[in-house]
FIMAR-852834 format. One record per residue (C-alpha): x, y, z. Coordinates in pm, 1 decimal, padded with zeros to 6 digits, always signed. Layout:
FIMAR-852834
       xx       yy       zz
        X        Y        Z
...
//
This chain:
FIMAR-852834
       xx       yy       zz
 +12351.4 +15302.8 -02056.1
 +11969.4 +15282.5 -02136.5
 +11822.5 +15185.6 -01824.2
 +11488.5 +15364.0 -01765.2
 +11488.0 +15636.2 -01515.6
 +11113.1 +15768.7 -01341.3
 +11065.0 +16110.4 -01170.6
 +10841.6 +16019.2 -00889.2
 +10719.9 +16326.4 -00752.9
 +10750.5 +16700.0 -00804.9
 +10699.1 +17023.1 -00619.3
 +10824.0 +17352.4 -00593.3
 +10682.8 +17667.7 -00385.0
 +10516.6 +17935.5 -00503.7
 +10692.9 +18166.3 -00709.6
 +10713.0 +18491.4 -00505.8
 +10896.3 +18736.8 -00313.5
 +10923.0 +18539.2 +00057.3
 +11049.6 +18774.9 +00271.0
 +10977.0 +18609.9 +00544.5
 +11131.6 +18273.5 +00428.9
 +11475.8 +18183.0 +00415.5
 +11678.8 +17958.0 +00153.5
 +11676.1 +17675.3 +00398.0
 +11269.4 +17680.2 +00442.2
 +11221.1 +17691.2 +00103.4
 +11408.5 +17409.8 +00008.0
 +11280.7 +17209.9 +00310.4
 +10937.4 +17289.5 +00203.4
 +10974.2 +17172.1 -00161.7
 +11130.2 +16864.8 -00071.5
 +10879.0 +16783.2 +00178.9
 +10611.3 +16816.9 -00069.4
 +10812.6 +16644.2 -00341.8
 +10865.9 +16347.9 -00103.6
 +10483.5 +16348.0 -00022.2
 +10413.5 +16409.1 -00403.9
 +10635.4 +16065.3 -00426.5
 +10509.6 +15841.8 -00205.3
 +10792.0 +15814.6 +00015.1
 +10979.8 +15863.8 +00334.5
 +11327.3 +16092.4 +00359.5
 +11470.6 +15778.8 +00446.7
 +11390.9 +15631.8 +00087.1
 +11680.9 +15877.3 -00062.6
 +12000.4 +15765.5 -00150.6
 +12174.0 +16053.5 -00248.9
 +12055.6 +16424.9 -00293.4
 +12215.2 +16696.1 -00584.7
 +12117.6 +17043.9 -00418.5
 +12156.1 +17321.0 -00714.4
 +12270.6 +17738.5 -00590.2
 +12379.4 +18007.7 -00772.8
 +12325.2 +18310.1 -00539.3
 +12335.0 +18224.4 -00157.7
 +12739.4 +18262.7 -00165.0
 +12754.2 +18652.8 -00274.6
 +12449.6 +18768.4 -00129.9
 +12441.2 +18625.0 +00169.6
 +12792.1 +18485.8 +00209.6
 +12729.1 +18073.1 +00253.9
 +13009.0 +18011.3 +00059.4
 +13028.3 +17670.6 +00108.9
 +12805.7 +17305.7 +00199.2
 +12468.0 +17502.2 +00143.2
 +12289.2 +17236.9 +00086.4
 +12427.2 +17025.9 +00379.8
 +12325.0 +17353.8 +00598.9
 +11979.3 +17437.8 +00409.0
 +11881.8 +17071.9 +00476.7
 +12005.3 +17005.8 +00785.3
 +11707.0 +16790.1 +01001.3
 +11505.1 +16687.0 +00755.7
 +11625.7 +16343.4 +00691.9
 +11859.2 +16351.7 +00383.0
 +12115.2 +16364.4 +00597.2
 +12433.5 +16122.3 +00635.0
 +12406.4 +16060.4 +00231.3
 +12567.2 +16206.0 -00039.4
 +12486.3 +16527.2 -00092.4
 +12656.2 +16691.2 -00376.3
 +12625.5 +17114.8 -00437.8
 +12568.6 +17236.5 -00775.8
 +12652.7 +17564.6 -00937.1
 +12589.1 +17613.2 -01302.8
 +12460.5 +17970.1 -01363.6
 +12096.1 +17921.8 -01504.1
 +12176.6 +17559.7 -01578.8
 +12214.7 +17482.1 -01209.3
 +11851.0 +17289.6 -01175.2
 +11880.8 +17135.0 -01469.9
 +12230.3 +16981.9 -01435.5
 +12140.1 +16894.8 -01060.9
 +11807.6 +16684.9 -01249.3
 +12106.2 +16544.1 -01495.3
 +12333.9 +16437.5 -01233.7
 +12070.4 +16286.7 -01009.6
 +11945.2 +16080.6 -01344.2
 +12303.2 +15987.7 -01346.7
 +12318.5 +15834.8 -01011.2
 +12033.3 +15625.7 -01053.7
 +12112.7 +15532.8 -01402.1
 +12462.8 +15385.9 -01268.1
 +12339.2 +15225.7 -01024.6
 +12460.5 +15408.2 -00692.7
 +12136.6 +15522.2 -00571.5
 +11759.9 +15326.6 -00645.2
 +11600.5 +15697.6 -00527.5
 +11859.3 +16046.0 -00575.1
 +11671.0 +16376.1 -00502.2
 +11723.4 +16691.6 -00721.6
 +11648.5 +17015.9 -00529.4
 +11689.8 +17387.5 -00660.2
 +11663.9 +17696.0 -00469.0
 +11705.8 +18056.0 -00530.6
 +11624.0 +18362.8 -00352.9
 +11743.2 +18678.6 -00505.3
 +11540.5 +18985.8 -00294.4
 +11723.6 +19070.6 -00056.6
 +11564.7 +19458.3 -00033.9
 +11878.6 +19575.2 -00273.8
 +11817.6 +19499.8 -00628.2
 +12204.3 +19694.0 -00758.1
 +12310.2 +19386.5 -00534.5
 +12096.5 +19140.8 -00662.2
 +12147.9 +19256.4 -01044.5
 +12533.6 +19279.2 -00927.6
 +12568.4 +18907.0 -00895.4
 +12505.9 +18827.4 -01274.1
 +12849.2 +19066.3 -01305.0
 +13066.3 +18728.5 -01193.3
 +12895.0 +18523.4 -01455.4
 +13169.6 +18553.4 -01730.4
 +13503.2 +18587.6 -01765.6
 +13525.0 +18863.8 -01511.0
 +13948.4 +18843.7 -01629.3
 +13826.2 +18987.9 -01996.7
 +13602.3 +19232.0 -01943.6
 +13718.0 +19425.6 -02232.5
 +13610.8 +19116.6 -02437.5
 +13280.0 +19075.8 -02304.3
 +13170.7 +19452.1 -02453.2
 +13366.9 +19360.7 -02776.0
 +13134.0 +19045.4 -02843.6
 +12819.2 +19233.5 -02734.2
 +12934.5 +19508.2 -02966.4
 +13004.4 +19308.4 -03261.1
 +12686.8 +19045.1 -03215.4
 +12400.7 +19317.1 -03203.2
 +12621.5 +19702.6 -03195.3
 +12620.2 +19921.0 -02901.0
 +12300.0 +20023.2 -02754.0
 +12224.2 +20299.8 -02496.7
 +12124.9 +20090.6 -02185.0
 +12059.0 +20180.4 -01819.0
 +12335.5 +20276.0 -01559.4
 +12518.1 +19941.0 -01396.9
 +12287.7 +19769.2 -01147.4
 +11966.6 +19854.3 -01256.2
 +11961.4 +19525.4 -01486.7
 +12170.7 +19218.5 -01538.9
 +12467.5 +19220.2 -01785.2
 +12271.7 +18915.4 -01958.1
 +11974.5 +19149.6 -02056.3
 +12246.5 +19308.2 -02252.5
 +12350.5 +19000.4 -02382.0
 +12051.3 +18810.7 -02475.1
 +11949.5 +19097.8 -02642.5
 +12231.4 +19116.7 -02846.1
 +12199.9 +18749.2 -02946.9
 +11839.0 +18863.3 -03074.8
 +11987.2 +19152.1 -03266.6
 +12195.9 +18901.8 -03448.9
 +11963.1 +18648.6 -03464.4
 +11730.0 +18952.2 -03638.9
 +11976.7 +19052.2 -03853.7
 +12090.0 +18721.8 -03981.6
 +11815.2 +18503.4 -04066.0
 +11547.4 +18776.9 -04041.6
 +11309.1 +18706.4 -03742.9
 +11094.3 +18973.7 -03588.9
 +11024.8 +19160.5 -03283.0
 +10669.8 +18961.1 -03283.2
 +10797.2 +18600.8 -03332.3
 +11011.0 +18651.4 -03024.8
 +10731.5 +18814.6 -02868.4
 +10509.7 +18502.3 -02938.5
 +10763.6 +18279.1 -02698.4
 +10724.0 +18540.8 -02431.3
 +10344.7 +18526.8 -02468.3
 +10333.2 +18122.3 -02465.9
 +10525.5 +18162.1 -02166.4
 +10293.6 +18401.7 -01937.2
 +09997.4 +18179.8 -02050.3
 +10175.8 +17870.2 -01896.5
 +10223.3 +18077.3 -01604.1
 +09904.5 +18208.9 -01551.7
 +09753.7 +17854.8 -01511.4
 +10017.0 +17783.3 -01277.0
 +09889.6 +17758.6 -00910.4
 +10195.6 +17847.1 -00788.2
 +10262.0 +18127.9 -00936.1
 +10156.4 +18485.3 -00787.9
 +10229.0 +18816.9 -00911.5
//
């Protein structure tokens, strides 16, 4: 279908370590600010797509995370879907919200994504990523990494996300296949940092 769908409002909380704010408080702040930006009341929302990946392993909130996080702000008694799709959770929520409007099942759909990974224990936070590949075949992951970029000396488990190893191996494979350079890859990071420093919601 080609029906036009418009993004009427957006918001984000400051990108920082929020030691005194819960997942629910962060989500509710973002939703309230988004609705204000759109000039809409909460009652106008017909469906919610709530994206979160890490609250289950880090806090034990294994089910109905969205219903609990958004309780009491006026978006209850409507369809609310919990979305987990690793790094694509937020974009998946947006995709589904667009599809909900485009299908005619909603006039207004809300997509919200929230993560709070700083829980005072870096090893616990990094261990979350150990469940983001096929845990039934860990040897297969190491085989593929070795084939992509060769064995590399690394930090001890818990010091970083396993996905840093995955992305590094993919980068080395791309460099070997296409001749891409460290400088070219660094240029992407520099561009992203340049954008970030102009974001009023970013704090170091």
